[in-house]
LUMVOVO-350701 format. One record per residue (C-alpha): residue in one letter; y, x, z. Coordinates in steps of 0.02 Angstrom, whole numbers, m for minus. Last residue first. Example, Ala and Ser with C-alpha at 12.3 -4.5 7.8 and 13.67 -1.06 7.14 Angstrom:
! residues 2
<atom residu="S" Y="m53" X="684" Z="357"/>
<atom residu="A" Y="m225" X="615" Z="390"/>
This chain:
! residues 232
<atom residu="X" Y="5736" X="8622" Z="m3281"/>
<atom residu="X" Y="5898" X="8620" Z="m3183"/>
<atom residu="X" Y="5922" X="8465" Z="m3080"/>
<atom residu="X" Y="6063" X="8351" Z="m3137"/>
<atom residu="X" Y="6218" X="8359" Z="m3030"/>
<atom residu="X" Y="6235" X="8221" Z="m2902"/>
<atom residu="X" Y="6349" X="8081" Z="m2956"/>
<atom residu="X" Y="6521" X="8095" Z="m2884"/>
<atom residu="X" Y="6554" X="8005" Z="m2722"/>
<atom residu="X" Y="6682" X="7868" Z="m2735"/>
<atom residu="X" Y="6834" X="7910" Z="m2631"/>
<atom residu="X" Y="6862" X="7819" Z="m2466"/>
<atom residu="X" Y="6807" X="7961" Z="m2351"/>
<atom residu="X" Y="6881" X="8101" Z="m2457"/>
<atom residu="X" Y="7049" X="8012" Z="m2451"/>
<atom residu="X" Y="7038" X="8001" Z="m2261"/>
<atom residu="X" Y="6999" X="8187" Z="m2244"/>
<atom residu="X" Y="7143" X="8227" Z="m2363"/>
<atom residu="X" Y="7260" X="8124" Z="m2255"/>
<atom residu="X" Y="7195" X="8217" Z="m2102"/>
<atom residu="X" Y="7230" X="8384" Z="m2185"/>
<atom residu="X" Y="7407" X="8338" Z="m2239"/>
<atom residu="X" Y="7454" X="8294" Z="m2060"/>
<atom residu="X" Y="7371" X="8453" Z="m1996"/>
<atom residu="X" Y="7483" X="8554" Z="m2112"/>
<atom residu="X" Y="7634" X="8463" Z="m2043"/>
<atom residu="X" Y="7580" X="8492" Z="m1863"/>
<atom residu="X" Y="7548" X="8679" Z="m1885"/>
<atom residu="X" Y="7714" X="8747" Z="m1824"/>
<atom residu="X" Y="7731" X="8613" Z="m1690"/>
<atom residu="X" Y="7567" X="8664" Z="m1608"/>
<atom residu="X" Y="7403" X="8569" Z="m1622"/>
<atom residu="X" Y="7282" X="8607" Z="m1480"/>
<atom residu="X" Y="7242" X="8427" Z="m1442"/>
<atom residu="X" Y="7356" X="8424" Z="m1290"/>
<atom residu="X" Y="7489" X="8500" Z="m1403"/>
<atom residu="X" Y="7476" X="8344" Z="m1515"/>
<atom residu="X" Y="7527" X="8219" Z="m1381"/>
<atom residu="X" Y="7715" X="8241" Z="m1387"/>
<atom residu="X" Y="7762" X="8057" Z="m1409"/>
<atom residu="X" Y="7836" X="8086" Z="m1582"/>
<atom residu="X" Y="7685" X="8186" Z="m1642"/>
<atom residu="X" Y="7557" X="8063" Z="m1575"/>
<atom residu="X" Y="7663" X="7922" Z="m1647"/>
<atom residu="X" Y="7659" X="8001" Z="m1820"/>
<atom residu="X" Y="7471" X="8025" Z="m1807"/>
<atom residu="X" Y="7446" X="7843" Z="m1762"/>
<atom residu="X" Y="7560" X="7780" Z="m1901"/>
<atom residu="X" Y="7472" X="7889" Z="m2029"/>
<atom residu="X" Y="7297" X="7834" Z="m1977"/>
<atom residu="X" Y="7338" X="7651" Z="m1942"/>
<atom residu="X" Y="7417" X="7635" Z="m2114"/>
<atom residu="X" Y="7263" X="7710" Z="m2196"/>
<atom residu="X" Y="7146" X="7595" Z="m2099"/>
<atom residu="X" Y="7253" X="7445" Z="m2146"/>
<atom residu="X" Y="7250" X="7490" Z="m2331"/>
<atom residu="X" Y="7065" X="7531" Z="m2334"/>
<atom residu="X" Y="7021" X="7367" Z="m2249"/>
<atom residu="X" Y="7132" X="7270" Z="m2369"/>
<atom residu="X" Y="7054" X="7359" Z="m2518"/>
<atom residu="X" Y="6875" X="7307" Z="m2477"/>
<atom residu="X" Y="6795" X="7363" Z="m2641"/>
<atom residu="X" Y="6725" X="7526" Z="m2573"/>
<atom residu="X" Y="6683" X="7697" Z="m2647"/>
<atom residu="X" Y="6849" X="7710" Z="m2734"/>
<atom residu="X" Y="6892" X="7812" Z="m2891"/>
<atom residu="X" Y="6820" X="7696" Z="m3023"/>
<atom residu="X" Y="6985" X="7682" Z="m3116"/>
<atom residu="X" Y="6995" X="7497" Z="m3073"/>
<atom residu="X" Y="6974" X="7540" Z="m2890"/>
<atom residu="X" Y="7112" X="7672" Z="m2899"/>
<atom residu="X" Y="7225" X="7546" Z="m2986"/>
<atom residu="X" Y="7194" X="7420" Z="m2846"/>
<atom residu="X" Y="7232" X="7556" Z="m2719"/>
<atom residu="X" Y="7399" X="7593" Z="m2802"/>
<atom residu="X" Y="7441" X="7408" Z="m2815"/>
<atom residu="X" Y="7409" X="7380" Z="m2629"/>
<atom residu="X" Y="7506" X="7537" Z="m2581"/>
<atom residu="X" Y="7656" X="7477" Z="m2682"/>
<atom residu="X" Y="7645" X="7302" Z="m2609"/>
<atom residu="X" Y="7653" X="7375" Z="m2433"/>
<atom residu="X" Y="7802" X="7480" Z="m2486"/>
<atom residu="X" Y="7888" X="7327" Z="m2561"/>
<atom residu="X" Y="7858" X="7225" Z="m2403"/>
<atom residu="X" Y="7936" X="7363" Z="m2297"/>
<atom residu="X" Y="8089" X="7369" Z="m2409"/>
<atom residu="X" Y="8111" X="7180" Z="m2399"/>
<atom residu="X" Y="8082" X="7172" Z="m2211"/>
<atom residu="X" Y="8205" X="7313" Z="m2178"/>
<atom residu="X" Y="8341" X="7236" Z="m2285"/>
<atom residu="X" Y="8315" X="7058" Z="m2227"/>
<atom residu="X" Y="8324" X="7101" Z="m2043"/>
<atom residu="X" Y="8284" X="6940" Z="m1952"/>
<atom residu="X" Y="8096" X="6971" Z="m1942"/>
<atom residu="X" Y="8124" X="7150" Z="m1883"/>
<atom residu="X" Y="8222" X="7092" Z="m1730"/>
<atom residu="X" Y="8302" X="7246" Z="m1655"/>
<atom residu="X" Y="8271" X="7391" Z="m1536"/>
<atom residu="X" Y="8105" X="7360" Z="m1452"/>
<atom residu="X" Y="8017" X="7301" Z="m1609"/>
<atom residu="X" Y="7964" X="7477" Z="m1654"/>
<atom residu="X" Y="7928" X="7553" Z="m1824"/>
<atom residu="X" Y="8102" X="7552" Z="m1900"/>
<atom residu="X" Y="8188" X="7620" Z="m1744"/>
<atom residu="X" Y="8051" X="7745" Z="m1703"/>
<atom residu="X" Y="8059" X="7818" Z="m1878"/>
<atom residu="X" Y="8245" X="7852" Z="m1853"/>
<atom residu="X" Y="8207" X="7940" Z="m1689"/>
<atom residu="X" Y="8065" X="8043" Z="m1764"/>
<atom residu="X" Y="8155" X="8100" Z="m1923"/>
<atom residu="X" Y="8060" X="8257" Z="m1978"/>
<atom residu="X" Y="7892" X="8192" Z="m1916"/>
<atom residu="X" Y="7917" X="8018" Z="m1990"/>
<atom residu="X" Y="7975" X="8088" Z="m2157"/>
<atom residu="X" Y="7826" X="8205" Z="m2175"/>
<atom residu="X" Y="7703" X="8074" Z="m2116"/>
<atom residu="X" Y="7754" X="7943" Z="m2243"/>
<atom residu="X" Y="7767" X="8074" Z="m2381"/>
<atom residu="X" Y="7588" X="8128" Z="m2342"/>
<atom residu="X" Y="7524" X="7950" Z="m2352"/>
<atom residu="X" Y="7613" X="7911" Z="m2516"/>
<atom residu="X" Y="7555" X="8074" Z="m2594"/>
<atom residu="X" Y="7374" X="8029" Z="m2551"/>
<atom residu="X" Y="7396" X="7857" Z="m2631"/>
<atom residu="X" Y="7464" X="7944" Z="m2786"/>
<atom residu="X" Y="7310" X="8055" Z="m2792"/>
<atom residu="X" Y="7204" X="7898" Z="m2782"/>
<atom residu="X" Y="7304" X="7827" Z="m2927"/>
<atom residu="X" Y="7271" X="7981" Z="m3038"/>
<atom residu="X" Y="7334" X="7947" Z="m3214"/>
<atom residu="X" Y="7495" X="8042" Z="m3184"/>
<atom residu="X" Y="7496" X="8177" Z="m3049"/>
<atom residu="X" Y="7621" X="8137" Z="m2911"/>
<atom residu="X" Y="7797" X="8210" Z="m2925"/>
<atom residu="X" Y="7883" X="8041" Z="m2943"/>
<atom residu="X" Y="7771" X="7978" Z="m2803"/>
<atom residu="X" Y="7849" X="8103" Z="m2682"/>
<atom residu="X" Y="8025" X="8051" Z="m2730"/>
<atom residu="X" Y="7979" X="7868" Z="m2707"/>
<atom residu="X" Y="7909" X="7904" Z="m2534"/>
<atom residu="X" Y="8064" X="7995" Z="m2476"/>
<atom residu="X" Y="8176" X="7859" Z="m2549"/>
<atom residu="X" Y="8079" X="7728" Z="m2450"/>
<atom residu="X" Y="8110" X="7821" Z="m2288"/>
<atom residu="X" Y="8294" X="7841" Z="m2332"/>
<atom residu="X" Y="8310" X="7653" Z="m2361"/>
<atom residu="X" Y="8215" X="7615" Z="m2200"/>
<atom residu="X" Y="8335" X="7726" Z="m2103"/>
<atom residu="X" Y="8483" X="7637" Z="m2183"/>
<atom residu="X" Y="8412" X="7466" Z="m2140"/>
<atom residu="X" Y="8376" X="7522" Z="m1962"/>
<atom residu="X" Y="8553" X="7588" Z="m1942"/>
<atom residu="X" Y="8622" X="7421" Z="m2003"/>
<atom residu="X" Y="8516" X="7331" Z="m1874"/>
<atom residu="X" Y="8578" X="7449" Z="m1739"/>
<atom residu="X" Y="8758" X="7407" Z="m1789"/>
<atom residu="X" Y="8724" X="7220" Z="m1779"/>
<atom residu="X" Y="8640" X="7242" Z="m1610"/>
<atom residu="X" Y="8792" X="7336" Z="m1547"/>
<atom residu="X" Y="8898" X="7183" Z="m1584"/>
<atom residu="X" Y="9024" X="7111" Z="m1707"/>
<atom residu="X" Y="8986" X="7247" Z="m1835"/>
<atom residu="X" Y="9098" X="7248" Z="m1990"/>
<atom residu="X" Y="9270" X="7195" Z="m1930"/>
<atom residu="X" Y="9209" X="7242" Z="m1757"/>
<atom residu="X" Y="9216" X="7424" Z="m1808"/>
<atom residu="X" Y="9408" X="7427" Z="m1796"/>
<atom residu="X" Y="9421" X="7377" Z="m1614"/>
<atom residu="X" Y="9385" X="7549" Z="m1540"/>
<atom residu="X" Y="9521" X="7627" Z="m1650"/>
<atom residu="X" Y="9465" X="7740" Z="m1791"/>
<atom residu="X" Y="9411" X="7921" Z="m1806"/>
<atom residu="X" Y="9233" X="7888" Z="m1866"/>
<atom residu="X" Y="9167" X="7984" Z="m1717"/>
<atom residu="X" Y="9269" X="7877" Z="m1598"/>
<atom residu="X" Y="9216" X="7718" Z="m1687"/>
<atom residu="X" Y="9032" X="7765" Z="m1671"/>
<atom residu="X" Y="9063" X="7800" Z="m1487"/>
<atom residu="X" Y="9140" X="7627" Z="m1462"/>
<atom residu="X" Y="9002" X="7537" Z="m1560"/>
<atom residu="X" Y="8870" X="7617" Z="m1451"/>
<atom residu="X" Y="8711" X="7709" Z="m1498"/>
<atom residu="X" Y="8632" X="7828" Z="m1373"/>
<atom residu="X" Y="8490" X="7708" Z="m1331"/>
<atom residu="X" Y="8424" X="7725" Z="m1509"/>
<atom residu="X" Y="8384" X="7910" Z="m1483"/>
<atom residu="X" Y="8497" X="8046" Z="m1418"/>
<atom residu="X" Y="8546" X="8163" Z="m1559"/>
<atom residu="X" Y="8464" X="8079" Z="m1709"/>
<atom residu="X" Y="8515" X="7907" Z="m1649"/>
<atom residu="X" Y="8695" X="7965" Z="m1627"/>
<atom residu="X" Y="8694" X="8042" Z="m1801"/>
<atom residu="X" Y="8632" X="7878" Z="m1875"/>
<atom residu="X" Y="8772" X="7789" Z="m1780"/>
<atom residu="X" Y="8901" X="7902" Z="m1860"/>
<atom residu="X" Y="8825" X="7871" Z="m2032"/>
<atom residu="X" Y="8828" X="7684" Z="m2001"/>
<atom residu="X" Y="9010" X="7694" Z="m1949"/>
<atom residu="X" Y="9058" X="7793" Z="m2104"/>
<atom residu="X" Y="8969" X="7669" Z="m2218"/>
<atom residu="X" Y="9058" X="7521" Z="m2138"/>
<atom residu="X" Y="9224" X="7611" Z="m2145"/>
<atom residu="X" Y="9219" X="7628" Z="m2333"/>
<atom residu="X" Y="9396" X="7666" Z="m2388"/>
<atom residu="X" Y="9435" X="7728" Z="m2215"/>
<atom residu="X" Y="9613" X="7710" Z="m2153"/>
<atom residu="X" Y="9617" X="7578" Z="m2019"/>
<atom residu="X" Y="9760" X="7661" Z="m1929"/>
<atom residu="X" Y="9738" X="7747" Z="m1762"/>
<atom residu="X" Y="9805" X="7639" Z="m1624"/>
<atom residu="X" Y="9987" X="7665" Z="m1579"/>
<atom residu="X" Y="10025" X="7738" Z="m1410"/>
<atom residu="X" Y="10121" X="7613" Z="m1304"/>
<atom residu="X" Y="10310" X="7634" Z="m1317"/>
<atom residu="X" Y="10395" X="7734" Z="m1183"/>
<atom residu="X" Y="10519" X="7639" Z="m1076"/>
<atom residu="X" Y="10695" X="7710" Z="m1093"/>
<atom residu="X" Y="10760" X="7828" Z="m960"/>
<atom residu="X" Y="10943" X="7804" Z="m916"/>
<atom residu="X" Y="11050" X="7940" Z="m988"/>
<atom residu="X" Y="11110" X="8086" Z="m884"/>
<atom residu="X" Y="11277" X="8177" Z="m908"/>
<atom residu="X" Y="11363" X="8079" Z="m774"/>
<atom residu="X" Y="11247" X="8013" Z="m643"/>
<atom residu="X" Y="11158" X="7851" Z="m685"/>
<atom residu="X" Y="11242" X="7692" Z="m624"/>
<atom residu="X" Y="11159" X="7600" Z="m484"/>
<atom residu="X" Y="11172" X="7413" Z="m495"/>
<atom residu="X" Y="11285" X="7338" Z="m362"/>
<atom residu="X" Y="11192" X="7270" Z="m213"/>
<atom residu="X" Y="11186" X="7084" Z="m203"/>
<atom residu="X" Y="11235" X="7003" Z="m41"/>
């Protein structure tokens, strides 16, 4: 036998089911840019491992599903972060070269090396993303590969100009270029990995030391000036 449905007491209305909370609207004019900036902040705070699409969405103020319109996976977001980091790195170098002395290609090469180290030391986690293959496939990242190739080409042209100007003591430009890259990359990694204090270099003097080792390298590749004539 069916029981009769219970009627609510007088004066009380039956409770209506609450609607599910609505997701935050897709309101950003440039959500892709906002998500990349959020991911850049995450990298700066906790390294590449701290990046997640969900947390980037939370910081951007959108629903967890909204980012997937632009980044179908975490790898896609990391790749976009790498491209943005590479763009900022390149901008740092271009700004330094704009202030370099004209007509002095070896001086420009020095500015390039110091700008490389300055950016890497100020942005260690972003530098780690663009310099390590642990986080994304460099060969499949057109933006990073293109910017990196342009910077390599820039250093090649600068050294070729220095050779033409009679500023270099060697004609092996490839050797000079690789040695220079190894120097700045190695020093940047020593700083990032915390090795410099073991060598007696504190944080306060690390940037000055970076400039000093670039100057030492420049002095080593520069053509020695002719000895002054003996006084009669």
